[in-house]
C-alpha positions as YAML, in Angstrom:
chain: A
units: angstrom
residues:
- id: 1
  name: MET
  ca: [-36.76, -100.91, -64.38]
- id: 2
  name: ASP
  ca: [-36.93, -97.14, -64.61]
- id: 3
  name: LYS
  ca: [-34.15, -94.81, -63.54]
- id: 4
  name: ASP
  ca: [-36.06, -93.35, -60.56]
- id: 5
  name: LYS
  ca: [-36.73, -96.85, -59.18]
- id: 6
  name: ILE
  ca: [-33.05, -97.79, -59.51]
- id: 7
  name: ILE
  ca: [-32.02, -94.61, -57.66]
- id: 8
  name: GLN
  ca: [-34.67, -95.17, -54.98]
- id: 9
  name: ASP
  ca: [-33.53, -98.77, -54.43]
- id: 10
  name: ALA
  ca: [-29.87, -97.72, -54.23]
- id: 11
  name: ALA
  ca: [-30.72, -94.96, -51.73]
- id: 12
  name: TRP
  ca: [-32.69, -97.46, -49.64]
- id: 13
  name: GLU
  ca: [-29.76, -99.91, -49.56]
- id: 14
  name: LEU
  ca: [-27.29, -97.13, -48.74]
- id: 15
  name: SER
  ca: [-29.54, -95.86, -45.94]
- id: 16
  name: ARG
  ca: [-29.74, -99.32, -44.39]
- id: 17
  name: ALA
  ca: [-25.97, -99.80, -44.63]
- id: 18
  name: LEU
  ca: [-25.31, -96.39, -43.08]
- id: 19
  name: ALA
  ca: [-27.84, -97.07, -40.29]
- id: 20
  name: ASP
  ca: [-26.13, -100.40, -39.56]
- id: 21
  name: GLU
  ca: [-22.81, -98.52, -39.25]
- id: 22
  name: GLY
  ca: [-24.27, -95.77, -37.04]
- id: 23
  name: LYS
  ca: [-23.66, -93.19, -39.77]
- id: 24
  name: LEU
  ca: [-27.15, -92.52, -41.16]
- id: 25
  name: ILE
  ca: [-27.29, -88.86, -40.15]
- id: 26
  name: GLU
  ca: [-23.72, -88.18, -41.25]
- id: 27
  name: GLY
  ca: [-24.58, -89.73, -44.62]
- id: 28
  name: GLY
  ca: [-27.62, -87.48, -44.81]
- id: 29
  name: PHE
  ca: [-25.44, -84.43, -44.28]
- id: 30
  name: VAL
  ca: [-23.03, -85.54, -46.99]
- id: 31
  name: ALA
  ca: [-25.97, -85.85, -49.41]
- id: 32
  name: PHE
  ca: [-27.34, -82.47, -48.27]
- id: 33
  name: GLN
  ca: [-23.92, -80.87, -48.72]
- id: 34
  name: HIS
  ca: [-23.61, -82.30, -52.22]
- id: 35
  name: LEU
  ca: [-27.12, -81.33, -53.34]
- id: 36
  name: VAL
  ca: [-27.60, -77.96, -51.63]
- id: 37
  name: MET
  ca: [-24.28, -76.34, -50.84]
- id: 38
  name: SER
  ca: [-21.83, -74.79, -53.26]
- id: 39
  name: PRO
  ca: [-18.67, -76.84, -53.79]
- id: 40
  name: GLU
  ca: [-16.81, -73.58, -53.12]
- id: 41
  name: ALA
  ca: [-18.39, -73.13, -49.68]
- id: 42
  name: PRO
  ca: [-15.71, -72.11, -47.19]
- id: 43
  name: PRO
  ca: [-14.92, -74.57, -44.37]
- id: 44
  name: MET
  ca: [-16.60, -72.33, -41.77]
- id: 45
  name: GLN
  ca: [-19.87, -72.38, -43.73]
- id: 46
  name: VAL
  ca: [-19.70, -76.18, -44.10]
- id: 47
  name: SER
  ca: [-19.01, -76.50, -40.38]
- id: 48
  name: GLU
  ca: [-21.92, -74.23, -39.44]
- id: 49
  name: MET
  ca: [-24.29, -75.96, -41.87]
- id: 50
  name: ARG
  ca: [-23.25, -79.36, -40.48]
- id: 51
  name: LEU
  ca: [-23.92, -78.10, -36.95]
- id: 52
  name: ALA
  ca: [-27.37, -76.84, -37.97]
- id: 53
  name: PHE
  ca: [-28.15, -80.11, -39.81]
- id: 54
  name: MET
  ca: [-27.13, -82.23, -36.83]
- id: 55
  name: ALA
  ca: [-29.04, -79.99, -34.43]
- id: 56
  name: GLY
  ca: [-32.16, -80.48, -36.55]
- id: 57
  name: ALA
  ca: [-31.64, -84.24, -36.60]
- id: 58
  name: ASP
  ca: [-31.14, -84.27, -32.83]
- id: 59
  name: HIS
  ca: [-34.25, -82.16, -32.30]
- id: 60
  name: LEU
  ca: [-36.39, -84.45, -34.44]
- id: 61
  name: PHE
  ca: [-35.09, -87.66, -32.87]
- id: 62
  name: SER
  ca: [-35.39, -86.34, -29.30]
- id: 63
  name: SER
  ca: [-38.88, -85.03, -30.01]
- id: 64
  name: VAL
  ca: [-40.05, -88.31, -31.55]
- id: 65
  name: MET
  ca: [-38.71, -90.27, -28.59]
- id: 66
  name: SER
  ca: [-40.44, -87.94, -26.11]
- id: 67
  name: ILE
  ca: [-43.86, -87.92, -27.82]
- id: 68
  name: LEU
  ca: [-44.29, -91.68, -28.11]
- id: 69
  name: ASP
  ca: [-46.98, -92.95, -25.78]
- id: 70
  name: PRO
  ca: [-45.44, -94.53, -22.68]
- id: 71
  name: THR
  ca: [-45.68, -98.31, -22.38]
- id: 72
  name: GLU
  ca: [-44.83, -100.58, -19.49]
- id: 73
  name: GLY
  ca: [-41.83, -102.33, -21.06]
- id: 74
  name: VAL
  ca: [-43.95, -103.61, -23.93]
- id: 75
  name: ASP
  ca: [-43.25, -102.75, -27.55]
- id: 76
  name: VAL
  ca: [-46.59, -101.26, -28.49]
- id: 77
  name: VAL
  ca: [-47.26, -98.71, -31.19]
- id: 78
  name: THR
  ca: [-50.43, -96.78, -30.43]
- id: 79
  name: GLU
  ca: [-52.81, -95.07, -32.84]
- id: 80
  name: THR
  ca: [-51.63, -91.76, -31.35]
- id: 81
  name: ASP
  ca: [-48.01, -92.68, -32.13]
- id: 82
  name: ILE
  ca: [-48.96, -93.47, -35.72]
- id: 83
  name: ARG
  ca: [-50.91, -90.21, -36.08]
- id: 84
  name: ARG
  ca: [-48.02, -88.17, -34.70]
- id: 85
  name: MET
  ca: [-45.49, -89.86, -36.98]
- id: 86
  name: ASP
  ca: [-47.79, -89.29, -39.94]
- id: 87
  name: LEU
  ca: [-48.01, -85.59, -39.10]
- id: 88
  name: ILE
  ca: [-44.19, -85.39, -38.86]
- id: 89
  name: LYS
  ca: [-43.97, -87.13, -42.24]
- id: 90
  name: LYS
  ca: [-46.42, -84.65, -43.78]
- id: 91
  name: GLU
  ca: [-44.48, -81.72, -42.35]
- id: 92
  name: LEU
  ca: [-41.21, -83.07, -43.76]
- id: 93
  name: ASP
  ca: [-42.87, -83.86, -47.11]
- id: 94
  name: GLY
  ca: [-43.66, -80.15, -47.43]
- id: 95
  name: TRP
  ca: [-40.02, -79.25, -46.78]
- id: 96
  name: ARG
  ca: [-38.83, -81.99, -49.14]
- id: 97
  name: ALA
  ca: [-40.89, -80.41, -51.92]
- id: 98
  name: ILE
  ca: [-39.16, -77.07, -51.28]
- id: 99
  name: LEU
  ca: [-35.73, -78.74, -51.32]
- id: 100
  name: VAL
  ca: [-36.52, -80.61, -54.53]
- id: 101
  name: GLU
  ca: [-37.58, -77.38, -56.20]
- id: 102
  name: ARG
  ca: [-34.30, -75.73, -55.15]
- id: 103
  name: VAL
  ca: [-32.19, -78.67, -56.33]
- id: 104
  name: LYS
  ca: [-34.21, -79.44, -59.49]
- id: 105
  name: PRO
  ca: [-36.00, -76.17, -60.35]
- id: 106
  name: THR
  ca: [-38.28, -77.80, -62.92]
- id: 107
  name: GLY
  ca: [-40.33, -79.56, -60.26]
- id: 108
  name: GLY
  ca: [-38.78, -82.94, -61.04]
- id: 109
  name: LYS
  ca: [-38.38, -85.75, -58.56]
- id: 110
  name: ALA
  ca: [-35.27, -85.91, -56.41]
...
């Protein structure tokens, strides 16, 4: 098994565990802080970055919940829902590429 696959599997397991504990977004910030922020960042900067990160997570979650097609108490995923989620994924993929380049400036995988 290659190193990237091992890391991907571990991240998947950690994400599920954090989600089950209600700490998925907090865990995401911890990873973001580790990968993007300077270890010497002053507490005020960490606090402000955390606020911005959480605001972005709240915006995305609230937006996703509001754009889903309404259903009458039935769990139905529509083609429009799938298209919208795919567009959100594509938008975030573009940002992920920028983050990867900043964290690993040789264009490697994160």
